[in-house]
All heavy atoms as a GROMACS GRO file, in nm:
protein
  623
    1MET      N    1   0.084  -0.117   0.000
    1MET     CA    2   0.000   0.000   0.000
    1MET      C    3   0.089   0.124   0.000
    1MET      O    4   0.174   0.141   0.084
    1MET     CB    5  -0.087  -0.003   0.126
    1MET     CG    6  -0.177   0.113   0.138
    1MET     SD    7  -0.288   0.079   0.277
    1MET     CE    8  -0.316   0.242   0.328
    2SER      N    9   0.072   0.210  -0.096
    2SER     CA   10   0.154   0.331  -0.103
    2SER      C   11   0.074   0.451  -0.055
    2SER      O   12  -0.048   0.455  -0.069
    2SER     CB   13   0.202   0.353  -0.246
    2SER     OG   14   0.092   0.382  -0.328
    3ARG      N   15   0.144   0.547  -0.002
    3ARG     CA   16   0.079   0.670   0.046
    3ARG      C   17   0.098   0.780  -0.056
    3ARG      O   18   0.204   0.795  -0.112
    3ARG     CB   19   0.140   0.715   0.178
    3ARG     CG   20   0.111   0.619   0.291
    3ARG     CD   21   0.163   0.673   0.419
    3ARG     NE   22   0.055   0.745   0.484
    3ARG     CZ   23   0.066   0.805   0.598
    3ARG    NH1   24   0.181   0.807   0.660
    3ARG    NH2   25  -0.035   0.867   0.653
    4SER      N   26  -0.003   0.856  -0.074
    4SER     CA   27   0.003   0.970  -0.164
    4SER      C   28   0.086   1.079  -0.098
    4SER      O   29   0.089   1.094   0.024
    4SER     CB   30  -0.139   1.022  -0.191
    4SER     OG   31  -0.134   1.148  -0.250
    5ALA      N   32   0.152   1.159  -0.177
    5ALA     CA   33   0.234   1.268  -0.125
    5ALA      C   34   0.148   1.375  -0.058
    5ALA      O   35   0.197   1.453   0.021
    5ALA     CB   36   0.315   1.330  -0.238
    6THR      N   37   0.019   1.377  -0.090
    6THR     CA   38  -0.067   1.479  -0.031
    6THR      C   39  -0.138   1.432   0.095
    6THR      O   40  -0.208   1.507   0.158
    6THR     CB   41  -0.173   1.525  -0.133
    6THR    OG1   42  -0.251   1.412  -0.172
    6THR    CG2   43  -0.109   1.590  -0.254
    7THR      N   44  -0.120   1.308   0.133
    7THR     CA   45  -0.185   1.256   0.253
    7THR      C   46  -0.117   1.315   0.376
    7THR      O   47   0.004   1.321   0.383
    7THR     CB   48  -0.174   1.102   0.258
    7THR    OG1   49  -0.234   1.049   0.141
    7THR    CG2   50  -0.242   1.047   0.380
    8SER      N   51  -0.197   1.358   0.471
    8SER     CA   52  -0.140   1.412   0.594
    8SER      C   53  -0.207   1.343   0.713
    8SER      O   54  -0.314   1.287   0.702
    8SER     CB   55  -0.159   1.563   0.602
    8SER     OG   56  -0.295   1.595   0.596
    9ILE      N   57  -0.139   1.351   0.823
    9ILE     CA   58  -0.188   1.286   0.944
    9ILE      C   59  -0.234   1.392   1.042
    9ILE      O   60  -0.176   1.498   1.053
    9ILE     CB   61  -0.075   1.202   1.007
    9ILE    CG1   62  -0.031   1.095   0.908
    9ILE    CG2   63  -0.118   1.141   1.139
    9ILE    CD1   64   0.091   1.020   0.950
   10GLY      N   65  -0.339   1.363   1.117
   10GLY     CA   66  -0.388   1.456   1.218
   10GLY      C   67  -0.507   1.534   1.168
   10GLY      O   68  -0.546   1.525   1.052
   11PRO      N   69  -0.566   1.613   1.257
   11PRO     CA   70  -0.684   1.691   1.220
   11PRO      C   71  -0.650   1.798   1.118
   11PRO      O   72  -0.542   1.856   1.121
   11PRO     CB   73  -0.729   1.753   1.352
   11PRO     CG   74  -0.611   1.748   1.441
   11PRO     CD   75  -0.525   1.633   1.396
   12GLN      N   76  -0.739   1.819   1.031
   12GLN     CA   77  -0.722   1.920   0.927
   12GLN      C   78  -0.815   2.036   0.953
   12GLN      O   79  -0.925   2.016   1.004
   12GLN     CB   80  -0.752   1.859   0.789
   12GLN     CG   81  -0.659   1.746   0.752
   12GLN     CD   82  -0.516   1.792   0.742
   12GLN    OE1   83  -0.488   1.889   0.674
   12GLN    NE2   84  -0.426   1.726   0.812
   13PRO      N   85  -0.774   2.157   0.917
   13PRO     CA   86  -0.865   2.270   0.935
   13PRO      C   87  -0.986   2.254   0.845
   13PRO      O   88  -0.978   2.197   0.737
   13PRO     CB   89  -0.781   2.390   0.894
   13PRO     CG   90  -0.666   2.337   0.816
   13PRO     CD   91  -0.648   2.195   0.859
   14ALA      N   92  -1.098   2.303   0.894
   14ALA     CA   93  -1.220   2.297   0.814
   14ALA      C   94  -1.206   2.389   0.694
   14ALA      O   95  -1.144   2.494   0.704
   14ALA     CB   96  -1.339   2.340   0.898
   15PRO      N   97  -1.260   2.351   0.581
   15PRO     CA   98  -1.253   2.438   0.465
   15PRO      C   99  -1.333   2.565   0.492
   15PRO      O  100  -1.433   2.564   0.562
   15PRO     CB  101  -1.316   2.356   0.353
   15PRO     CG  102  -1.399   2.253   0.422
   15PRO     CD  103  -1.334   2.229   0.555
   16CYS      N  104  -1.286   2.676   0.437
   16CYS     CA  105  -1.357   2.803   0.453
   16CYS      C  106  -1.489   2.798   0.379
   16CYS      O  107  -1.496   2.753   0.266
   16CYS     CB  108  -1.274   2.918   0.399
   16CYS     SG  109  -1.132   2.955   0.500
   17VAL      N  110  -1.592   2.841   0.446
   17VAL     CA  111  -1.724   2.847   0.385
   17VAL      C  112  -1.766   2.993   0.389
   17VAL      O  113  -1.766   3.056   0.494
   17VAL     CB  114  -1.825   2.760   0.462
   17VAL    CG1  115  -1.963   2.772   0.400
   17VAL    CG2  116  -1.780   2.616   0.465
   18GLY      N  117  -1.799   3.048   0.276
   18GLY     CA  118  -1.839   3.188   0.272
   18GLY      C  119  -1.718   3.280   0.280
   18GLY      O  120  -1.605   3.240   0.260
   19ASP      N  121  -1.744   3.403   0.311
   19ASP     CA  122  -1.641   3.505   0.318
   19ASP      C  123  -1.579   3.509   0.456
   19ASP      O  124  -1.646   3.542   0.554
   19ASP     CB  125  -1.704   3.641   0.284
   19ASP     CG  126  -1.604   3.754   0.284
   19ASP    OD1  127  -1.483   3.728   0.306
   19ASP    OD2  128  -1.645   3.868   0.261
   20PRO      N  129  -1.449   3.476   0.469
   20PRO     CA  130  -1.386   3.474   0.601
   20PRO      C  131  -1.374   3.614   0.664
   20PRO      O  132  -1.354   3.626   0.783
   20PRO     CB  133  -1.248   3.415   0.575
   20PRO     CG  134  -1.222   3.440   0.431
   20PRO     CD  135  -1.357   3.438   0.363
   21ASP      N  136  -1.389   3.718   0.582
   21ASP     CA  137  -1.381   3.855   0.633
   21ASP      C  138  -1.519   3.915   0.662
   21ASP      O  139  -1.529   4.031   0.698
   21ASP     CB  140  -1.307   3.944   0.534
   21ASP     CG  141  -1.161   3.903   0.519
   21ASP    OD1  142  -1.103   3.858   0.620
   21ASP    OD2  143  -1.106   3.914   0.409
   22ALA      N  144  -1.624   3.836   0.644
   22ALA     CA  145  -1.759   3.886   0.670
   22ALA      C  146  -1.775   3.913   0.818
   22ALA      O  147  -1.730   3.837   0.903
   22ALA     CB  148  -1.862   3.784   0.623
   23THR      N  149  -1.840   4.024   0.850
   23THR     CA  150  -1.860   4.058   0.990
   23THR      C  151  -1.995   4.010   1.039
   23THR      O  152  -2.088   3.990   0.961
   23THR     CB  153  -1.848   4.210   1.013
   23THR    OG1  154  -1.946   4.276   0.935
   23THR    CG2  155  -1.710   4.260   0.979
   24VAL      N  156  -2.002   3.992   1.169
   24VAL     CA  157  -2.122   3.948   1.238
   24VAL      C  158  -2.148   4.050   1.348
   24VAL      O  159  -2.054   4.106   1.405
   24VAL     CB  160  -2.100   3.807   1.299
   24VAL    CG1  161  -2.218   3.764   1.383
   24VAL    CG2  162  -2.070   3.706   1.190
   25SER      N  163  -2.274   4.072   1.380
   25SER     CA  164  -2.307   4.160   1.493
   25SER      C  165  -2.298   4.080   1.622
   25SER      O  166  -2.347   3.967   1.630
   25SER     CB  167  -2.450   4.214   1.479
   25SER     OG  168  -2.457   4.304   1.373
   26TYR      N  169  -2.233   4.140   1.721
   26TYR     CA  170  -2.218   4.077   1.852
   26TYR      C  171  -2.266   4.174   1.960
   26TYR      O  172  -2.255   4.295   1.945
   26TYR     CB  173  -2.072   4.044   1.882
   26TYR     CG  174  -2.016   3.932   1.799
   26TYR    CD1  175  -1.943   3.958   1.684
   26TYR    CD2  176  -2.033   3.799   1.838
   26TYR    CE1  177  -1.889   3.854   1.608
   26TYR    CE2  178  -1.980   3.695   1.762
   26TYR     CZ  179  -1.909   3.723   1.648
   26TYR     OH  180  -1.857   3.621   1.574
   27ARG      N  181  -2.317   4.117   2.070
   27ARG     CA  182  -2.344   4.193   2.191
   27ARG      C  183  -2.227   4.165   2.285
   27ARG      O  184  -2.188   4.050   2.302
   27ARG     CB  185  -2.473   4.146   2.257
   27ARG     CG  186  -2.597   4.170   2.177
   27ARG     CD  187  -2.720   4.116   2.252
   27ARG     NE  188  -2.836   4.121   2.166
   27ARG     CZ  189  -2.883   4.018   2.094
   27ARG    NH1  190  -2.826   3.900   2.104
   27ARG    NH2  191  -2.988   4.033   2.017
   28VAL      N  192  -2.174   4.271   2.345
   28VAL     CA  193  -2.064   4.255   2.439
   28VAL      C  194  -2.103   4.326   2.568
   28VAL      O  195  -2.130   4.446   2.567
   28VAL     CB  196  -1.932   4.312   2.384
   28VAL    CG1  197  -1.818   4.288   2.482
   28VAL    CG2  198  -1.898   4.251   2.248
   29TRP      N  199  -2.106   4.251   2.678
   29TRP     CA  200  -2.141   4.307   2.809
   29TRP      C  201  -2.014   4.353   2.881
   29TRP      O  202  -1.904   4.307   2.851
   29TRP     CB  203  -2.213   4.201   2.893
   29TRP     CG  204  -2.357   4.185   2.857
   29TRP    CD1  205  -2.463   4.249   2.915
   29TRP    CD2  206  -2.414   4.099   2.757
   29TRP    NE1  207  -2.581   4.209   2.856
   29TRP    CE2  208  -2.554   4.117   2.759
   29TRP    CE3  209  -2.360   4.010   2.665
   29TRP    CZ2  210  -2.640   4.048   2.674
   29TRP    CZ3  211  -2.446   3.941   2.580
   29TRP    CH2  212  -2.584   3.960   2.585
   30PRO      N  213  -2.031   4.442   2.979
   30PRO     CA  214  -1.915   4.493   3.053
   30PRO      C  215  -1.830   4.384   3.120
   30PRO      O  216  -1.711   4.404   3.141
   30PRO     CB  217  -1.978   4.585   3.158
   30PRO     CG  218  -2.105   4.630   3.097
   30PRO     CD  219  -2.154   4.511   3.018
   31ASP      N  220  -1.890   4.270   3.153
   31ASP     CA  221  -1.812   4.163   3.217
   31ASP      C  222  -1.735   4.078   3.116
   31ASP      O  223  -1.668   3.983   3.154
   31ASP     CB  224  -1.902   4.074   3.303
   31ASP     CG  225  -1.995   3.985   3.222
   31ASP    OD1  226  -2.006   4.002   3.099
   31ASP    OD2  227  -2.059   3.898   3.284
   32GLY      N  228  -1.744   4.111   2.986
   32GLY     CA  229  -1.671   4.037   2.883
   32GLY      C  230  -1.751   3.929   2.814
   32GLY      O  231  -1.699   3.860   2.726
   33THR      N  232  -1.876   3.910   2.853
   33THR     CA  233  -1.961   3.812   2.786
   33THR      C  234  -1.989   3.860   2.644
   33THR      O  235  -2.020   3.977   2.622
   33THR     CB  236  -2.095   3.795   2.861
   33THR    OG1  237  -2.067   3.752   2.995
   33THR    CG2  238  -2.185   3.694   2.792
   34VAL      N  239  -1.976   3.768   2.548
   34VAL     CA  240  -1.998   3.800   2.406
   34VAL      C  241  -2.103   3.704   2.351
   34VAL      O  242  -2.097   3.584   2.376
   34VAL     CB  243  -1.868   3.787   2.324
   34VAL    CG1  244  -1.891   3.820   2.178
   34VAL    CG2  245  -1.758   3.875   2.382
   35GLN      N  246  -2.199   3.758   2.277
   35GLN     CA  247  -2.305   3.677   2.216
   35GLN      C  248  -2.330   3.726   2.075
   35GLN      O  249  -2.345   3.845   2.051
   35GLN     CB  250  -2.434   3.686   2.297
   35GLN     CG  251  -2.549   3.609   2.234
   35GLN     CD  252  -2.684   3.648   2.291
   35GLN    OE1  253  -2.704   3.759   2.336
   35GLN    NE2  254  -2.777   3.555   2.286
   36SER      N  255  -2.339   3.634   1.981
   36SER     CA  256  -2.375   3.669   1.845
   36SER      C  257  -2.522   3.707   1.840
   36SER      O  258  -2.607   3.639   1.898
   36SER     CB  259  -2.350   3.549   1.752
   36SER     OG  260  -2.405   3.573   1.625
   37VAL      N  261  -2.552   3.816   1.772
   37VAL     CA  262  -2.692   3.861   1.758
   37VAL      C  263  -2.772   3.756   1.681
   37VAL      O  264  -2.892   3.740   1.704
   37VAL     CB  265  -2.697   3.999   1.689
   37VAL    CG1  266  -2.838   4.039   1.654
   37VAL    CG2  267  -2.632   4.104   1.779
   38GLU      N  268  -2.704   3.681   1.594
   38GLU     CA  269  -2.770   3.576   1.517
   38GLU      C  270  -2.831   3.467   1.605
   38GLU      O  271  -2.918   3.394   1.562
   38GLU     CB  272  -2.673   3.513   1.417
   38GLU     CG  273  -2.629   3.608   1.308
   38GLU     CD  274  -2.524   3.547   1.217
   38GLU    OE1  275  -2.468   3.440   1.249
   38GLU    OE2  276  -2.496   3.609   1.113
   39GLU      N  277  -2.785   3.458   1.730
   39GLU     CA  278  -2.839   3.358   1.822
   39GLU      C  279  -2.980   3.391   1.868
   39GLU      O  280  -3.047   3.308   1.927
   39GLU     CB  281  -2.749   3.345   1.946
   39GLU     CG  282  -2.616   3.282   1.919
   39GLU     CD  283  -2.532   3.270   2.045
   39GLU    OE1  284  -2.587   3.274   2.157
   39GLU    OE2  285  -2.410   3.257   2.030
   40GLY      N  286  -3.023   3.513   1.842
   40GLY     CA  287  -3.158   3.553   1.883
   40GLY      C  288  -3.154   3.660   1.989
   40GLY      O  289  -3.064   3.743   1.993
   41ALA      N  290  -3.251   3.655   2.079
   41ALA     CA  291  -3.264   3.756   2.184
   41ALA      C  292  -3.142   3.754   2.276
   41ALA      O  293  -3.075   3.652   2.292
   41ALA     CB  294  -3.390   3.730   2.264
   42ALA      N  295  -3.117   3.870   2.336
   42ALA     CA  296  -3.007   3.881   2.432
   42ALA      C  297  -3.031   3.785   2.548
   42ALA      O  298  -3.145   3.753   2.581
   42ALA     CB  299  -2.998   4.024   2.483
   43TYR      N  300  -2.922   3.739   2.607
   43TYR     CA  301  -2.933   3.648   2.721
   43TYR      C  302  -3.026   3.709   2.826
   43TYR      O  303  -3.008   3.823   2.867
   43TYR     CB  304  -2.797   3.621   2.783
   43TYR     CG  305  -2.700   3.548   2.693
   43TYR    CD1  306  -2.567   3.588   2.685
   43TYR    CD2  307  -2.740   3.439   2.617
   43TYR    CE1  308  -2.477   3.520   2.605
   43TYR    CE2  309  -2.650   3.371   2.536
   43TYR     CZ  310  -2.518   3.412   2.530
   43TYR     OH  311  -2.430   3.345   2.450
   44THR      N  312  -3.125   3.632   2.871
   44THR     CA  313  -3.225   3.684   2.965
   44THR      C  314  -3.167   3.709   3.103
   44THR      O  315  -3.220   3.790   3.177
   44THR     CB  316  -3.344   3.587   2.976
   44THR    OG1  317  -3.296   3.458   3.015
   44THR    CG2  318  -3.417   3.576   2.844
   45TRP      N  319  -3.060   3.640   3.140
   45TRP     CA  320  -3.002   3.655   3.272
   45TRP      C  321  -2.900   3.769   3.278
   45TRP      O  322  -2.848   3.802   3.383
   45TRP     CB  323  -2.937   3.525   3.319
   45TRP     CG  324  -2.823   3.481   3.231
   45TRP    CD1  325  -2.691   3.515   3.247
   45TRP    CD2  326  -2.830   3.399   3.116
   45TRP    NE1  327  -2.616   3.458   3.147
   45TRP    CE2  328  -2.700   3.385   3.065
   45TRP    CE3  329  -2.934   3.333   3.049
   45TRP    CZ2  330  -2.669   3.310   2.952
   45TRP    CZ3  331  -2.904   3.259   2.936
   45TRP    CH2  332  -2.774   3.248   2.889
   46MET      N  333  -2.875   3.833   3.164
   46MET     CA  334  -2.780   3.944   3.158
   46MET      C  335  -2.856   4.076   3.156
   46MET      O  336  -2.972   4.082   3.116
   46MET     CB  337  -2.692   3.933   3.034
   46MET     CG  338  -2.607   3.807   3.026
   46MET     SD  339  -2.479   3.799   3.149
   46MET     CE  340  -2.366   3.922   3.090
   47SER      N  341  -2.788   4.184   3.194
   47SER     CA  342  -2.850   4.316   3.191
   47SER      C  343  -2.866   4.361   3.045
   47SER      O  344  -2.815   4.298   2.952
   47SER     CB  345  -2.761   4.416   3.265
   47SER     OG  346  -2.644   4.443   3.190
   48ASP      N  347  -2.936   4.471   3.029
   48ASP     CA  348  -2.949   4.527   2.894
   48ASP      C  349  -2.839   4.629   2.867
   48ASP      O  350  -2.844   4.704   2.772
   48ASP     CB  351  -3.088   4.588   2.873
   48ASP     CG  352  -3.117   4.703   2.967
   48ASP    OD1  353  -3.035   4.730   3.057
   48ASP    OD2  354  -3.221   4.767   2.950
   49ASP      N  355  -2.737   4.629   2.951
   49ASP     CA  356  -2.623   4.719   2.939
   49ASP      C  357  -2.513   4.652   2.858
   49ASP      O  358  -2.412   4.608   2.911
   49ASP     CB  359  -2.572   4.755   3.079
   49ASP     CG  360  -2.453   4.851   3.073
   49ASP    OD1  361  -2.444   4.928   2.976
   49ASP    OD2  362  -2.371   4.846   3.165
   50TYR      N  363  -2.536   4.640   2.728
   50TYR     CA  364  -2.435   4.579   2.640
   50TYR      C  365  -2.406   4.673   2.524
   50TYR      O  366  -2.480   4.764   2.495
   50TYR     CB  367  -2.480   4.442   2.588
   50TYR     CG  368  -2.610   4.443   2.510
   50TYR    CD1  369  -2.612   4.477   2.376
   50TYR    CD2  370  -2.730   4.408   2.571
   50TYR    CE1  371  -2.731   4.478   2.304
   50TYR    CE2  372  -2.848   4.407   2.501
   50TYR     CZ  373  -2.848   4.443   2.367
   50TYR     OH  374  -2.966   4.442   2.297
   51MET      N  375  -2.292   4.648   2.461
   51MET     CA  376  -2.251   4.724   2.344
   51MET      C  377  -2.266   4.632   2.223
   51MET      O  378  -2.233   4.514   2.230
   51MET     CB  379  -2.105   4.766   2.360
   51MET     CG  380  -2.052   4.853   2.250
   51MET     SD  381  -1.878   4.896   2.274
   51MET     CE  382  -1.884   4.981   2.430
   52ARG      N  383  -2.312   4.686   2.114
   52ARG     CA  384  -2.326   4.608   1.992
   52ARG      C  385  -2.212   4.646   1.898
   52ARG      O  386  -2.191   4.764   1.871
   52ARG     CB  387  -2.460   4.635   1.927
   52ARG     CG  388  -2.496   4.537   1.819
   52ARG     CD  389  -2.643   4.545   1.790
   52ARG     NE  390  -2.672   4.472   1.669
   52ARG     CZ  391  -2.792   4.443   1.627
   52ARG    NH1  392  -2.896   4.483   1.696
   52ARG    NH2  393  -2.810   4.375   1.517
   53VAL      N  394  -2.137   4.545   1.852
   53VAL     CA  395  -2.024   4.569   1.763
   53VAL      C  396  -2.026   4.472   1.646
   53VAL      O  397  -2.087   4.366   1.653
   53VAL     CB  398  -1.888   4.557   1.838
   53VAL    CG1  399  -1.878   4.657   1.950
   53VAL    CG2  400  -1.866   4.417   1.890
   54GLU      N  401  -1.961   4.512   1.540
   54GLU     CA  402  -1.945   4.428   1.422
   54GLU      C  403  -1.803   4.373   1.422
   54GLU      O  404  -1.707   4.448   1.438
   54GLU     CB  405  -1.966   4.510   1.293
   54GLU     CG  406  -2.105   4.568   1.278
   54GLU     CD  407  -2.209   4.463   1.249
   54GLU    OE1  408  -2.181   4.369   1.173
   54GLU    OE2  409  -2.319   4.475   1.305
   55ALA      N  410  -1.788   4.242   1.406
   55ALA     CA  411  -1.656   4.178   1.407
   55ALA      C  412  -1.663   4.047   1.330
   55ALA      O  413  -1.772   3.996   1.301
   55ALA     CB  414  -1.611   4.155   1.550
   56THR      N  415  -1.546   3.991   1.302
   56THR     CA  416  -1.542   3.863   1.231
   56THR      C  417  -1.546   3.745   1.326
   56THR      O  418  -1.594   3.638   1.291
   56THR     CB  419  -1.416   3.853   1.142
   56THR    OG1  420  -1.300   3.874   1.223
   56THR    CG2  421  -1.420   3.954   1.030
   57ILE      N  422  -1.495   3.763   1.450
   57ILE     CA  423  -1.497   3.657   1.551
   57ILE      C  424  -1.524   3.718   1.688
   57ILE      O  425  -1.509   3.839   1.707
   57ILE     CB  426  -1.366   3.575   1.554
   57ILE    CG1  427  -1.247   3.666   1.584
   57ILE    CG2  428  -1.346   3.497   1.425
   57ILE    CD1  429  -1.116   3.593   1.605
   58GLU      N  430  -1.561   3.634   1.786
   58GLU     CA  431  -1.594   3.682   1.921
   58GLU      C  432  -1.478   3.757   1.987
   58GLU      O  433  -1.498   3.860   2.051
   58GLU     CB  434  -1.638   3.566   2.010
   58GLU     CG  435  -1.775   3.515   1.977
   58GLU     CD  436  -1.823   3.408   2.074
   58GLU    OE1  437  -1.755   3.384   2.176
   58GLU    OE2  438  -1.928   3.350   2.047
   59ASP      N  439  -1.356   3.704   1.973
   59ASP     CA  440  -1.240   3.770   2.035
   59ASP      C  441  -1.222   3.911   1.981
   59ASP      O  442  -1.187   4.002   2.055
   59ASP     CB  443  -1.112   3.689   2.013
   59ASP     CG  444  -1.108   3.561   2.094
   59ASP    OD1  445  -1.187   3.548   2.190
   59ASP    OD2  446  -1.025   3.474   2.062
   60GLU      N  447  -1.244   3.928   1.852
   60GLU     CA  448  -1.232   4.061   1.793
   60GLU      C  449  -1.343   4.152   1.845
   60GLU      O  450  -1.319   4.271   1.871
   60GLU     CB  451  -1.238   4.052   1.640
   60GLU     CG  452  -1.224   4.187   1.572
   60GLU     CD  453  -1.243   4.180   1.422
   60GLU    OE1  454  -1.307   4.085   1.371
   60GLU    OE2  455  -1.197   4.274   1.356
   61ALA      N  456  -1.462   4.098   1.862
   61ALA     CA  457  -1.574   4.177   1.915
   61ALA      C  458  -1.541   4.229   2.054
   61ALA      O  459  -1.564   4.347   2.086
   61ALA     CB  460  -1.702   4.093   1.918
   62LEU      N  461  -1.484   4.145   2.138
   62LEU     CA  462  -1.445   4.186   2.273
   62LEU      C  463  -1.337   4.293   2.267
   62LEU      O  464  -1.344   4.394   2.338
   62LEU     CB  465  -1.398   4.066   2.354
   62LEU     CG  466  -1.353   4.095   2.497
   62LEU    CD1  467  -1.465   4.160   2.577
   62LEU    CD2  468  -1.306   3.967   2.564
   63ARG      N  469  -1.238   4.276   2.181
   63ARG     CA  470  -1.130   4.373   2.167
   63ARG      C  471  -1.185   4.510   2.125
   63ARG      O  472  -1.150   4.614   2.180
   63ARG     CB  473  -1.026   4.324   2.067
   63ARG     CG  474  -0.908   4.420   2.050
   63ARG     CD  475  -0.811   4.371   1.943
   63ARG     NE  476  -0.874   4.346   1.814
   63ARG     CZ  477  -0.911   4.441   1.728
   63ARG    NH1  478  -0.895   4.568   1.757
   63ARG    NH2  479  -0.965   4.409   1.611
   64ILE      N  480  -1.275   4.510   2.026
   64ILE     CA  481  -1.335   4.634   1.978
   64ILE      C  482  -1.413   4.703   2.090
   64ILE      O  483  -1.402   4.824   2.110
   64ILE     CB  484  -1.426   4.607   1.856
   64ILE    CG1  485  -1.341   4.566   1.736
   64ILE    CG2  486  -1.512   4.729   1.824
   64ILE    CD1  487  -1.422   4.511   1.620
   65ALA      N  488  -1.492   4.626   2.163
   65ALA     CA  489  -1.571   4.682   2.273
   65ALA      C  490  -1.480   4.742   2.380
   65ALA      O  491  -1.507   4.852   2.431
   65ALA     CB  492  -1.662   4.575   2.333
   66LEU      N  493  -1.372   4.674   2.414
   66LEU     CA  494  -1.279   4.726   2.514
   66LEU      C  495  -1.213   4.855   2.466
   66LEU      O  496  -1.195   4.949   2.544
   66LEU     CB  497  -1.174   4.621   2.549
   66LEU     CG  498  -1.225   4.499   2.627
   66LEU    CD1  499  -1.115   4.394   2.638
   66LEU    CD2  500  -1.276   4.540   2.763
   67GLN      N  501  -1.178   4.860   2.338
   67GLN     CA  502  -1.120   4.982   2.284
   67GLN      C  503  -1.218   5.098   2.289
   67GLN      O  504  -1.182   5.210   2.325
   67GLN     CB  505  -1.074   4.961   2.139
   67GLN     CG  506  -0.948   4.881   2.126
   67GLN     CD  507  -0.909   4.858   1.981
   67GLN    OE1  508  -0.994   4.856   1.892
   67GLN    NE2  509  -0.782   4.839   1.957
   68ARG      N  510  -1.343   5.072   2.255
   68ARG     CA  511  -1.445   5.178   2.261
   68ARG      C  512  -1.465   5.227   2.403
   68ARG      O  513  -1.479   5.348   2.426
   68ARG     CB  514  -1.577   5.127   2.205
   68ARG     CG  515  -1.578   5.116   2.055
   68ARG     CD  516  -1.716   5.082   2.006
   68ARG     NE  517  -1.716   5.050   1.866
   68ARG     CZ  518  -1.818   4.996   1.802
   68ARG    NH1  519  -1.929   4.968   1.867
   68ARG    NH2  520  -1.810   4.970   1.674
   69GLU      N  521  -1.468   5.135   2.499
   69GLU     CA  522  -1.483   5.175   2.638
   69GLU      C  523  -1.366   5.261   2.684
   69GLU      O  524  -1.385   5.360   2.754
   69GLU     CB  525  -1.496   5.052   2.729
   69GLU     CG  526  -1.634   4.992   2.731
   69GLU     CD  527  -1.739   5.088   2.784
   69GLU    OE1  528  -1.718   5.150   2.890
   69GLU    OE2  529  -1.841   5.103   2.717
   70ALA      N  530  -1.246   5.225   2.643
   70ALA     CA  531  -1.128   5.303   2.680
   70ALA      C  532  -1.136   5.443   2.619
   70ALA      O  533  -1.104   5.542   2.686
   70ALA     CB  534  -1.001   5.233   2.634
   71GLU      N  535  -1.181   5.453   2.494
   71GLU     CA  536  -1.196   5.584   2.430
   71GLU      C  537  -1.303   5.666   2.500
   71GLU      O  538  -1.284   5.786   2.521
   71GLU     CB  539  -1.230   5.565   2.282
   71GLU     CG  540  -1.115   5.511   2.199
   71GLU     CD  541  -1.157   5.467   2.060
   71GLU    OE1  542  -1.273   5.489   2.021
   71GLU    OE2  543  -1.072   5.409   1.990
   72ASN      N  544  -1.414   5.603   2.536
   72ASN     CA  545  -1.520   5.674   2.608
   72ASN      C  546  -1.471   5.725   2.744
   72ASN      O  547  -1.504   5.834   2.786
   72ASN     CB  548  -1.642   5.584   2.628
   72ASN     CG  549  -1.715   5.558   2.498
   72ASN    OD1  550  -1.699   5.630   2.400
   72ASN    ND2  551  -1.795   5.452   2.496
   73TYR      N  552  -1.390   5.643   2.810
   73TYR     CA  553  -1.336   5.682   2.941
   73TYR      C  554  -1.247   5.805   2.926
   73TYR      O  555  -1.253   5.898   3.005
   73TYR     CB  556  -1.259   5.565   3.000
   73TYR     CG  557  -1.200   5.594   3.136
   73TYR    CD1  558  -1.279   5.594   3.249
   73TYR    CD2  559  -1.065   5.623   3.149
   73TYR    CE1  560  -1.226   5.621   3.374
   73TYR    CE2  561  -1.010   5.650   3.273
   73TYR     CZ  562  -1.090   5.648   3.385
   73TYR     OH  563  -1.037   5.677   3.507
   74LYS      N  564  -1.161   5.804   2.821
   74LYS     CA  565  -1.074   5.919   2.796
   74LYS      C  566  -1.156   6.045   2.768
   74LYS      O  567  -1.126   6.152   2.819
   74LYS     CB  568  -0.981   5.891   2.678
   74LYS     CG  569  -0.871   5.795   2.706
   74LYS     CD  570  -0.787   5.775   2.580
   74LYS     CE  571  -0.689   5.662   2.594
   74LYS     NZ  572  -0.617   5.637   2.470
   75ASP      N  573  -1.260   6.031   2.686
   75ASP     CA  574  -1.345   6.145   2.654
   75ASP      C  575  -1.414   6.199   2.778
   75ASP      O  576  -1.423   6.319   2.798
   75ASP     CB  577  -1.450   6.108   2.549
   75ASP     CG  578  -1.388   6.088   2.410
   75ASP    OD1  579  -1.275   6.135   2.387
   75ASP    OD2  580  -1.455   6.024   2.326
   76ASP      N  581  -1.464   6.109   2.864
   76ASP     CA  582  -1.530   6.152   2.987
   76ASP      C  583  -1.433   6.225   3.079
   76ASP      O  584  -1.468   6.324   3.141
   76ASP     CB  585  -1.591   6.032   3.060
   76ASP     CG  586  -1.713   5.975   2.990
   76ASP    OD1  587  -1.767   6.043   2.900
   76ASP    OD2  588  -1.754   5.862   3.023
   77ALA      N  589  -1.310   6.175   3.087
   77ALA     CA  590  -1.209   6.236   3.174
   77ALA      C  591  -1.174   6.377   3.126
   77ALA      O  592  -1.146   6.466   3.207
   77ALA     CB  593  -1.085   6.149   3.180
   78ARG      N  594  -1.176   6.400   2.997
   78ARG     CA  595  -1.145   6.533   2.941
   78ARG      C  596  -1.251   6.634   2.975
   78ARG      O  597  -1.224   6.753   2.981
   78ARG     CB  598  -1.130   6.523   2.790
   78ARG     CG  599  -1.004   6.455   2.746
   78ARG     CD  600  -0.989   6.463   2.595
   78ARG     NE  601  -0.895   6.361   2.554
   78ARG     CZ  602  -0.910   6.282   2.449
   78ARG    NH1  603  -1.015   6.296   2.372
   78ARG    NH2  604  -0.820   6.193   2.419
   79HIS      N  605  -1.374   6.589   2.994
   79HIS     CA  606  -1.485   6.680   3.018
   79HIS      C  607  -1.509   6.709   3.166
   79HIS      O  608  -1.599   6.782   3.202
   79HIS     CB  609  -1.614   6.625   2.955
   79HIS     CG  610  -1.608   6.628   2.806
   79HIS    ND1  611  -1.554   6.525   2.734
   79HIS    CD2  612  -1.647   6.720   2.716
   79HIS    CE1  613  -1.561   6.554   2.603
   79HIS    NE2  614  -1.617   6.673   2.592
   80GLU      N  615  -1.429   6.652   3.252
   80GLU     CA  616  -1.447   6.676   3.397
   80GLU      C  617  -1.371   6.796   3.443
   80GLU      O  618  -1.282   6.846   3.391
   80GLU     CB  619  -1.404   6.552   3.476
   80GLU     CG  620  -1.500   6.439   3.456
   80GLU     CD  621  -1.464   6.318   3.539
   80GLU    OE1  622  -1.364   6.316   3.611
   80GLU    OE2  623  -1.540   6.222   3.532
   0.00000   0.00000   0.00000
């Protein structure tokens, strides 16, 4: 039995489906909880104090939300 030169061992990454750069809407709460809006209604056990951001993945959504909060904090500090 011969092996093909293209045969590999171990898990393979899933093939890309759709546009890998497409953004998704996420809700990001102050405690770092992230939920895709596509999942439906906001988590019922969470407050309605969330930020909505567009990102390609959850980690990016959290990063964007944290950056926005930092910018808002700087702006608030300037006005005091």
